[in-house]
VMD Tcl script that draws the C-alpha trace (Angstrom):
set ca {
  {-100.26 101.18 300.17}
  {-99.83 104.45 298.31}
  {-96.31 105.79 297.90}
  {-95.14 109.39 297.85}
  {-92.12 110.52 295.90}
  {-89.45 112.64 297.61}
  {-87.93 114.45 294.66}
  {-88.84 118.10 295.08}
  {-87.55 119.16 298.50}
  {-89.79 119.96 301.44}
  {-91.64 123.03 302.71}
  {-89.42 125.01 305.09}
  {-89.94 124.31 308.82}
  {-91.72 121.03 308.05}
  {-90.62 117.56 309.11}
  {-90.34 114.47 306.95}
  {-92.58 111.56 307.86}
  {-90.40 108.51 307.83}
  {-91.92 105.72 309.87}
  {-95.54 105.86 308.62}
  {-96.85 105.07 312.07}
  {-100.05 106.75 313.24}
  {-99.39 109.95 315.15}
  {-100.70 110.26 318.68}
  {-101.90 113.82 318.03}
  {-103.35 115.13 314.74}
  {-101.03 117.18 312.54}
  {-100.99 118.64 309.03}
  {-99.42 116.66 306.19}
  {-98.28 118.48 303.06}
  {-98.56 116.53 299.81}
  {-97.77 117.88 296.35}
  {-100.10 117.06 293.46}
  {-98.25 118.07 290.27}
  {-101.16 117.51 287.88}
  {-102.43 119.80 285.10}
  {-103.95 117.28 282.72}
  {-107.21 119.17 282.05}
  {-105.89 122.76 281.92}
  {-107.73 124.72 279.25}
  {-105.67 127.95 279.09}
  {-102.28 128.39 280.76}
  {-100.64 125.03 281.41}
  {-97.90 124.61 283.98}
  {-99.67 124.08 287.29}
  {-97.81 120.77 287.56}
  {-94.71 122.75 288.57}
  {-96.45 124.57 291.42}
  {-95.58 122.18 294.29}
  {-91.89 122.72 293.51}
  {-92.32 126.48 293.22}
  {-94.28 126.80 296.46}
  {-91.81 124.70 298.43}
  {-88.79 126.54 297.02}
  {-90.30 129.95 297.84}
  {-90.93 128.91 301.44}
  {-87.19 129.33 302.03}
  {-87.66 133.10 301.80}
  {-90.06 133.12 304.78}
  {-89.06 133.87 308.36}
  {-90.01 131.51 311.18}
  {-91.78 134.44 312.85}
  {-94.87 135.51 310.91}
  {-95.05 139.27 311.32}
  {-98.54 139.46 309.78}
  {-100.05 137.51 312.67}
  {-97.31 138.05 315.29}
  {-96.91 134.29 315.71}
  {-94.22 131.72 314.94}
  {-94.78 128.85 312.54}
  {-92.19 126.94 314.60}
  {-94.57 126.65 317.56}
  {-96.12 123.49 316.15}
  {-95.22 120.56 313.94}
  {-96.27 119.66 310.42}
  {-94.95 117.22 307.88}
  {-94.08 117.20 304.19}
  {-94.59 113.81 302.55}
  {-93.40 114.67 299.04}
  {-95.49 114.40 295.87}
  {-98.18 112.04 294.68}
  {-97.11 110.01 291.66}
  {-99.79 111.39 289.32}
  {-100.67 110.08 285.86}
  {-100.60 113.05 283.50}
  {-102.63 111.32 280.82}
  {-105.47 110.21 283.09}
  {-107.57 112.46 285.32}
  {-109.49 109.39 286.53}
  {-106.40 107.50 287.69}
  {-104.89 110.63 289.22}
  {-108.10 111.33 291.16}
  {-108.07 107.75 292.41}
  {-104.49 108.14 293.63}
  {-105.32 111.44 295.35}
  {-108.31 109.85 297.07}
  {-106.23 106.89 298.25}
  {-103.42 109.12 299.51}
  {-105.79 111.35 301.49}
  {-107.31 108.23 303.06}
  {-103.83 107.11 304.01}
  {-103.05 110.51 305.51}
  {-106.19 110.24 307.63}
  {-105.16 106.78 308.81}
  {-101.88 108.33 310.05}
  {-103.76 111.12 311.88}
  {-102.60 113.67 309.32}
  {-104.88 116.33 307.87}
  {-104.29 116.90 304.14}
  {-102.65 120.09 302.91}
  {-102.41 119.68 299.14}
  {-100.17 121.72 296.86}
  {-101.70 121.62 293.38}
  {-101.78 121.31 290.57}
  {-105.07 122.18 288.94}
  {-108.34 122.63 290.80}
  {-109.68 119.18 289.91}
  {-107.67 117.77 292.83}
  {-110.15 119.17 295.40}
  {-112.84 116.67 294.40}
  {-111.01 113.42 295.30}
  {-109.64 115.01 298.48}
  {-113.15 115.86 299.70}
  {-114.46 112.50 298.56}
  {-111.82 110.77 300.70}
  {-112.57 112.95 303.72}
  {-116.28 112.14 303.39}
  {-115.38 108.61 304.56}
  {-114.23 110.04 307.89}
  {-116.66 112.96 308.15}
  {-120.29 113.03 307.06}
  {-120.25 114.98 303.79}
  {-123.57 116.57 304.80}
  {-121.72 118.27 307.68}
  {-118.82 119.65 305.61}
  {-118.66 123.28 304.46}
  {-116.38 124.01 301.51}
  {-114.77 127.46 301.37}
  {-113.55 128.18 297.84}
  {-111.49 131.29 297.05}
  {-111.83 131.60 293.29}
  {-112.39 133.91 290.33}
  {-114.58 131.31 288.60}
  {-117.58 129.35 289.81}
  {-116.31 126.08 288.27}
  {-119.93 124.90 288.28}
  {-120.19 123.85 284.63}
  {-121.78 120.45 284.15}
  {-119.33 119.69 281.35}
  {-116.34 121.47 279.83}
  {-114.61 120.54 276.58}
  {-116.68 117.35 276.50}
  {-115.61 116.15 279.95}
  {-117.35 115.99 283.33}
  {-114.19 115.84 285.46}
  {-111.89 118.83 285.03}
  {-110.91 122.13 286.60}
  {-114.01 123.94 285.26}
  {-116.53 121.38 286.57}
  {-114.94 120.55 289.92}
  {-117.38 122.52 292.09}
  {-120.37 120.98 290.30}
  {-119.02 117.49 291.01}
  {-118.39 118.48 294.64}
  {-121.94 119.83 294.92}
  {-123.17 116.41 293.76}
  {-121.34 114.78 296.70}
  {-123.84 116.59 298.94}
  {-121.84 118.96 301.20}
  {-123.59 121.10 303.79}
  {-122.65 124.30 301.98}
  {-120.32 125.70 299.33}
  {-119.18 129.28 299.97}
  {-117.26 130.84 297.08}
  {-115.24 133.99 297.74}
  {-113.90 136.33 295.07}
  {-116.18 135.15 292.25}
  {-116.25 137.40 289.19}
  {-116.66 135.04 286.24}
  {-119.42 132.56 285.40}
  {-121.49 131.36 282.49}
  {-125.20 132.15 282.51}
  {-125.94 128.45 283.05}
  {-123.64 128.35 286.09}
  {-125.12 131.52 287.55}
  {-128.69 130.29 287.16}
  {-127.72 126.94 288.72}
  {-126.16 128.69 291.73}
  {-129.18 130.94 292.23}
  {-131.43 127.88 292.32}
  {-129.49 126.26 295.21}
  {-129.88 127.38 298.82}
  {-126.56 125.85 299.94}
  {-124.30 127.66 297.45}
  {-123.28 131.23 298.24}
  {-121.01 133.48 296.22}
  {-119.29 136.68 297.28}
  {-117.78 139.05 294.73}
  {-114.63 141.01 295.68}
  {-116.69 144.16 296.30}
  {-118.57 142.29 299.06}
  {-115.55 141.32 301.16}
  {-115.80 143.91 303.92}
  {-115.05 142.07 307.15}
  {-116.85 144.49 309.48}
  {-118.98 142.62 312.07}
  {-122.19 143.70 310.33}
  {-121.13 142.57 306.83}
  {-122.81 139.67 305.07}
  {-119.64 137.64 304.61}
  {-118.61 138.09 308.25}
  {-122.04 136.89 309.40}
  {-121.85 133.88 307.09}
  {-118.35 132.91 308.26}
  {-119.29 133.40 311.92}
  {-122.31 131.12 311.46}
  {-120.33 128.17 310.06}
  {-120.51 125.07 312.24}
  {-118.94 121.67 311.68}
  {-115.99 120.55 309.52}
  {-114.55 123.03 307.01}
  {-112.39 122.39 303.93}
  {-110.58 125.40 302.45}
  {-109.60 125.51 298.78}
  {-107.51 128.43 297.47}
  {-107.55 128.87 293.71}
  {-104.76 131.35 293.05}
  {-106.84 133.10 290.39}
  {-109.13 134.26 293.21}
  {-106.46 136.86 293.88}
  {-106.11 139.92 291.70}
  {-103.52 139.42 288.92}
  {-101.48 142.20 290.54}
  {-101.10 139.87 293.55}
  {-100.63 136.52 291.79}
  {-100.26 137.09 288.02}
  {-99.13 133.60 286.99}
  {-102.18 131.35 287.18}
  {-104.03 128.96 284.90}
  {-106.91 131.34 284.13}
  {-106.22 134.91 285.29}
  {-109.12 137.36 285.68}
  {-108.99 141.04 286.73}
  {-110.41 142.78 289.80}
  {-109.70 140.03 292.31}
  {-108.99 139.70 296.02}
  {-106.16 141.72 297.55}
  {-103.70 140.14 299.96}
  {-104.83 142.55 302.67}
  {-108.45 141.40 302.39}
  {-107.42 137.73 302.32}
  {-105.30 138.15 305.44}
  {-108.36 139.56 307.25}
  {-110.63 136.68 306.21}
  {-108.20 133.79 306.83}
  {-107.95 134.12 310.66}
  {-111.74 133.90 310.97}
  {-111.79 130.71 308.89}
  {-108.94 129.20 310.89}
  {-111.05 129.43 314.04}
  {-113.26 126.74 312.51}
  {-112.84 122.96 312.49}
  {-110.55 122.83 309.45}
  {-110.17 119.28 308.13}
  {-108.34 119.96 304.87}
  {-106.74 122.65 302.74}
  {-105.46 122.98 299.20}
  {-103.90 125.67 297.06}
  {-104.25 125.26 293.30}
  {-103.82 126.81 289.86}
  {-100.43 128.48 290.36}
  {-98.84 128.30 286.89}
  {-95.26 129.52 286.74}
  {-91.93 128.08 285.66}
  {-89.81 130.71 287.42}
  {-88.40 129.83 290.82}
  {-88.88 132.59 293.38}
  {-91.13 134.85 291.30}
  {-93.78 136.97 293.02}
  {-96.57 134.49 292.25}
  {-94.69 131.58 293.85}
  {-93.71 133.60 296.91}
  {-97.28 134.82 297.46}
  {-98.71 131.31 297.09}
  {-96.11 130.05 299.57}
  {-97.04 132.88 301.94}
  {-100.70 131.74 301.80}
  {-99.67 128.24 302.96}
  {-97.34 129.74 305.57}
  {-100.13 131.99 306.91}
  {-102.59 129.11 307.12}
  {-100.14 126.86 308.96}
  {-99.09 129.66 311.32}
  {-102.70 130.26 312.33}
  {-103.60 126.58 312.65}
  {-100.50 125.69 314.67}
  {-101.11 128.55 317.11}
  {-104.75 127.89 317.93}
}
mol new
graphics top color blue
foreach p $ca { graphics top sphere $p radius 0.5 }
foreach p [lrange $ca 0 end-1] q [lrange $ca 1 end] { graphics top cylinder $p $q radius 0.2 }
display resetview
């Protein structure tokens, strides 16, 4: 049995999950993953679960963006995973086991990273419940993260999407991409089930390419939000910032369309700040708040 550690508070409006009995109806379960063991530029994503939770206390129960209340439904905060900072392999194993346990309790995983590597074990665990060939991954990101190796390793934040591709998902749709190696770009072009959209392509008019792609998605969807997908003016404190990213206005137009789908998991990763209540933390918390508001009011 995997244990969570309650030592960093809980996300505002959430409930604690005390009895560990399977819920009658499915709900969302927040779990922090304070791991940044393979960070290659700005370290500090291990503090993000604390920062995101703390910033949630600045958010109103009524979400004015979507004219809905987050209090209309229930979701749970189960604390943090007890990660092993010196071992990406052991940490990934613990994430996989914890997501399996969430599923056994009828809880859908909502992970607060942490670095982007955490998406791989979460999807691997969900592939035991859902056929991986039916799952579409939506990845908001500045970087493709499709390198085969990085700094001599095959499992890290820069290779995570390549490892996920090897699991065999139905499709990987990457939104906000504006940085890739030539090898990554050639690899992506050679695969029919990987699509990338640069920030200049994010017009959500009904006739736009991205709107048509999102509308056509069928089956289970996992959403991963790398905070560097946003423009640095929106979220400056991330592991690997890159200019000319997604605006909050554009994101808030895309998210409701994704939340109409069969969402089976969600994570937000790569927030790297050590300042409670700074603009980066508040915006990352708002992303989680927006997602939960939309999902709880379906």
